[in-house]
C-alpha positions, -999 to +999 in steps of 0.1 A: +582+322+894+589+359+898+626+353+902+627+329+873+609+354+850+633+382+861+663+360+853+649+351+819+642+387+810+677+398+822+693+371+801+674+381+770+683+417+775+720+408+779+720+386+748+702+410+726+723+439+739+755+421+732+743+413+697+733+448+689+766+461+705+786+439+682+769+455+651+769+490+665+804+490+680+794+504+713+774+493+743+737+491+738+716+512+763+682+497+769+668+525+789+676+551+763+662+530+735+631+522+755+625+559+763+630+568+727+606+542+714+580+550+739+581+587+732+580+581+694+550+558+699+531+584+719+538+611+693+527+587+666+495+581+684+489+618+686+495+622+649+471+594+642+445+610+664+450+643+646+446+628+611+416+607+622+400+639+635+406+657+603+392+628+583+360+627+605+355+664+601+359+662+563+335+633+560+309+651+581+312+682+559+308+660+527+278+643+542+262+677+548+270+688+512+258+657+494+228+651+516+215+619+532+199+606+500+233+605+482+253+589+510+245+554+498+256+560+462+287+543+449+303+577+441+302+588+477+315+554+489+345+555+465+352+591+475+351+582+511+375+554+505+399+577+486+398+603+514+405+575+539+434+563+518+449+599+516+445+603+553+464+571+560+491+580+535+496+614+552+498+598+586+523+573+573+546+600+559+545+620+591+553+589+612+582+579+588+596+614+590+593+613+628+614+581+629+641+598+608+633+588+572+651+608+546+635+633+523+641+613+491+626+582+507+595+602+518+591+616+483+593+581+469+567+569+493+544+598+485+547+593+448+542+556+451+511+561+472+496+586+448+504+564+418+487+534+436+456+556+441+457+567+405+459+532+392+430+522+415+408+550+402+417+542+366+409+505+372+375+515+386+367+538+357+379+514+330+361+484+346+329+504+347+332+515+311+339+479+299+310+465+319+286+491+305+299+484+270+295+447+273+261+451+289+250+474+261+260+448+235+241+421+255+271+399+261+268+373+288+284+373+322+312+350+310+327+376+287+323+403+314+342+380+338+370+374+313+374+411+306+374+420+343+401+394+351+423+405+322+419+441+331+428+434+368+459+415+359+472+441+334+465+470+357+481+453+387+512+445+367+517+480+355+510+494+390+536+472+407+562+480+380+555+517+382+556+518+420+588+499+422+604+524+398+598+551+424+622+534+447+650+533+422+643+499+406+653+497+369+621+493+348+640+476+319+655+451+342+621+444+358+604+440+324+632+418+311+631+397+343+594+393+340+598+382+304+624+355+314+602+344+343+572+343+319+591+320+295+601+297+323+566+296+337+552+290+303+574+259+298+567+247+333+529+252+332+520+242+296+489+224+309+477+255+328+484+278+298+465+253+275+435+254+298+438+292+300+437+296+262+409+271+259+390+291+285+393+322+264+382+303+233+351+290+251+342+325+263+346+339+227+328+311+209+302+306+237+290+270+230+273+274+264+266+301+290+262+303+327+229+286+336+228+263+306+222+225+311+249+207+291+266+173+287+304+174+285+324+143+284+293+123+293+288+145+325+254+161+327+251+193+347+243+230+349+270+255+341+276+276+372+310+291+364+333+295+335+367+303+349+399+308+329+412+273+337+381+252+345+344+250+338+322+242+368+291+220+365+265+213+391+247+180+387+211+173+397+225+156+428+240+189+438+276+177+431+300+202+417+324+190+389+353+210+376+363+201+341+396+215+326+388+239+297+413+220+275+392+189+278+360+209+274+371+225+242+382+192+226+351+172+236+316+169+222+293+194+239+255+189+241+236+221+251+200+215+262+193+252+269+206+269+237+174+268+217+147+273+244+122+246+250+133+210+252+115+179+240+113+148+262+107+113+248+091+087+270+088+051+258+056+031+266+049-005+255+014-021+252+005-057+243-001-067+207-037-075+213-043-038+224-052-009+201-026+018+196-054+043+190-071+033+223-038+037+242-033+071+225-068+083+235-061+073+271-027+089+273-035+123+257-057+137+284-029+131+309-005+151+288-030+179+282-037+183+318-002+182+331+009+218+342+046+214+332+039+201+296+038+229+270+007+233+248+021+260+225+016+257+187+042+234+172+050+220+207+018+201+214+023+167+232+020+137+209+018+099+212+033+081+182+039+044+173+076+040+173+083+003+169+069-032+168+090-049+194+096-086+202+068-087+228+052-052+227+039-024+206+063+004+214+047+039+217+067+071+223+052+100+242+067+134+231+063+164+254+080+198+256+092+216+287+106+251+293+143+257+299+135+267+335+122+231+341+154+214+330+164+215+367+135+191+375+134+172+342+137+137+358+108+146+382+086+157+353+093+125+334+087+103+364+054+120+372+041+118+336+052+081+333+034+073+366+002+089+355+003+071+321+007+038+340-023+045+362-044+056+332-036+025+311-044+003+341-078+020+345-085+016+308-077-021+309-048-018+284-022-044+291+015-034+295+033-066+286+064-082+298+088-101+275+076-136+263+097-164+250+088-195+229+113-223+228+115-247+198+139-277+200+146-296+167+139-334+167+126-334+202+100-362+207+086-349+240+057-371+252+052-389+219+067-423+231+043-423+260+011-413+242+016-433+210+007-468+224-027-454+234-037-449+198-039-482+179-049-465+147-016-449+145+000-484+147-022-498+119-014-469+097+022-473+102+020-511+096+001-504+063+027-479+053+055-503+061+038-531+042+033-510+011+069-500+013+079-537+014+058-545-017 
């Protein structure tokens, strides 16, 4: 195995050496290259240790100045991140210079690094200002999310274009290229752009917000996320549905949470022989005692006569629940209906099932069998027939 490994390594060195010699025009010296790389790596490690030590000393001094109470603040954390970034940038420049990078290239790297840091600081400041402004105007999280995403895309685009310009790339060519690519992408991704524009429209018009219970395209669910391309719903079965914003914007939307409390209508049928008033008197104590049924003025529970059905008197129980209870709306309805059933059973009020009466035209039934048993009927018929003859 040792001999085999030595042969493989020697063959690799020979092949790579021949390849590099072909490009360089002279024989490739592995020992000199190995010694050079090893020495440069050792020096690079020393530089990294030096910069790390300087960073730790500066962080320690800053901790002493700001105090322990202010260490956990976001300003200190961002400052620490900036100092770490500058330390890494300095170490990178020293190592590049050690490996023979030119002065112009080092200046370009330094400018690009400082510009990247400047864009990052500007992004943090502008994002904070936008968030505070939106929060002050009491706009929901959807608008904040949209503003944050747009700001990130715009700042990242400007940062990349500006940084590339430091290395000699033509800004006009880059912008023109981006424009052409944007047109091509626009034609190729019309559906995505349509969903994107529809998402912005939804966030501006706000037919629903995050946390609202809605019905979209016949799908009931709670809005958990409004992205730029899709709207996310979570059903009561804990199933997540992503609906394209283009479809959402063009469909009928029912929002159950927009106006606060929601009324539930529960149908109850009683037999025709029963009294609607007696059934109402039996049901009302159940509604008044239920903890999830609102009793506020204007939202009191009611029992009304809705319809006279084919085989039952149809009552409708109207109750109100808070928006927080929309998550458990089916459970509340099932609980109320079960208590109503038990109460009507205890009061002896019948809950009917459908009845059907069948009438058949010209059907004689049992008449041919029973008629001979009644002579009077024969005499009457004979008299009638005699009178008709006369």
